[in-house]
C-alpha positions in Angstrom: 133.0 141.6 116.0 132.6 137.8 115.6 130.1 136.0 117.2 128.6 132.1 117.1 125.6 130.9 115.4 123.9 127.3 115.7 123.1 125.2 112.8 120.9 122.1 113.3 120.9 119.1 111.0 118.3 116.4 110.9 119.1 113.3 109.2 116.8 110.3 108.9 118.6 107.0 108.3 118.0 103.8 106.4 118.8 101.8 109.8 119.4 103.0 113.4 123.0 102.1 112.5 125.2 105.9 112.8 127.0 104.5 109.4 123.5 103.7 107.5 122.8 105.8 104.7 120.8 108.9 104.8 116.9 108.7 103.4 115.9 112.1 104.1 117.4 115.2 105.8 116.7 119.4 107.0 119.3 122.1 107.9 118.3 125.1 110.0 121.2 127.5 109.5 121.1 130.3 112.2 124.2 131.8 110.4 122.1 132.6 107.3 121.0 136.1 106.5 117.3 137.1 107.5 116.7 137.7 103.6 118.4 134.4 102.6 116.1 131.1 102.3 116.4 128.1 104.6 116.4 124.8 103.0 113.3 123.6 101.6 111.9 120.1 101.7 112.9 118.6 98.2 115.2 121.3 97.1 118.0 119.3 97.0 118.6 115.8 95.3 121.4 114.5 97.5 121.9 114.6 101.4 124.5 116.7 102.6 126.2 113.9 104.0 125.9 110.3 103.6 125.5 109.1 107.1 125.7 110.5 110.9 129.1 109.4 111.3 130.1 111.6 108.2 128.6 114.5 109.3 130.5 113.8 112.8 133.8 113.5 110.8 132.8 117.2 109.4 132.2 118.5 113.2 128.7 118.0 113.6 127.9 117.0 117.2 124.8 114.3 117.9 122.5 116.1 120.3 119.6 113.3 119.9 119.9 109.4 119.3 116.6 108.1 117.6 114.8 105.9 119.8 114.0 102.2 118.8 110.7 101.9 117.2 108.2 99.5 118.7 106.3 97.5 116.2 103.4 95.6 116.9 102.5 92.4 115.7 100.6 93.1 112.1 102.0 96.8 112.1 105.2 96.0 110.4 104.4 96.8 107.0 102.5 100.2 107.8 104.0 103.1 106.5 104.2 106.3 109.1 106.9 108.8 110.4 110.7 107.7 109.7 112.0 106.0 112.5 115.7 106.6 112.9 116.1 110.4 113.2 119.4 112.2 114.4 119.5 115.8 115.4 122.9 117.3 114.9 124.5 120.4 116.0 127.3 122.5 115.3 128.4 126.4 115.8 129.8 128.5 113.0 131.3 131.8 113.6 129.7 134.8 111.8 130.7 138.3 111.5 
């Protein structure tokens, strides 16, 4: 019997352009067996895709576009969350 499971890929880009390069990422794989660990922060040196467009070409669907950040005058150089976050989804067959 074959059914589908969901995978979620979160990509943080350097710029809001979907072709901009990936600076941080996380992958949550519902198709992995329970005894396999999910990806952990920092356990990979290279992103799975260089951009959102590259992931889309490999079958990922964008389900969230990051809102444009609002910078208040005088706070442009403060650190905080990564503003250009994109959530992608795909379904894979498992047996």
